[in-house]
C-alpha positions, 0 to 999 in steps of 0.5 A, a space after each residue: 484485488 489481484 496483483 499485476 506488474 506494470 510495464 515500468 516494473 512496479 507491482 500494483 494491486 487492481 480490482 478483479 474487473 480491471 485485470 483483463 483490460 490492464 493485461 491488454 495494456 501491457 501489464 503482466 501477472 505478478 509472480 509474487 503473492 501480494 504482500 499483506 498490508 502492514 499494520 498501521 504503526 501507533 505513534 508513541 505518546 508525547 511526553 507531557 510538557 513539564 511545569 504546570 499550566 501556561 499563563 
């Protein structure tokens, strides 16, 4: 994957084989390194409802 900057200024990651075609369409080489993917956040455990079983 390579990072390119779309004509509207948004940075996108595209597969290597799409790079040349997108550059011809007006995309630019991204000046920054692609950001590492953020680790998925673990949801906090829900506290169990107090008071035994329901009817």
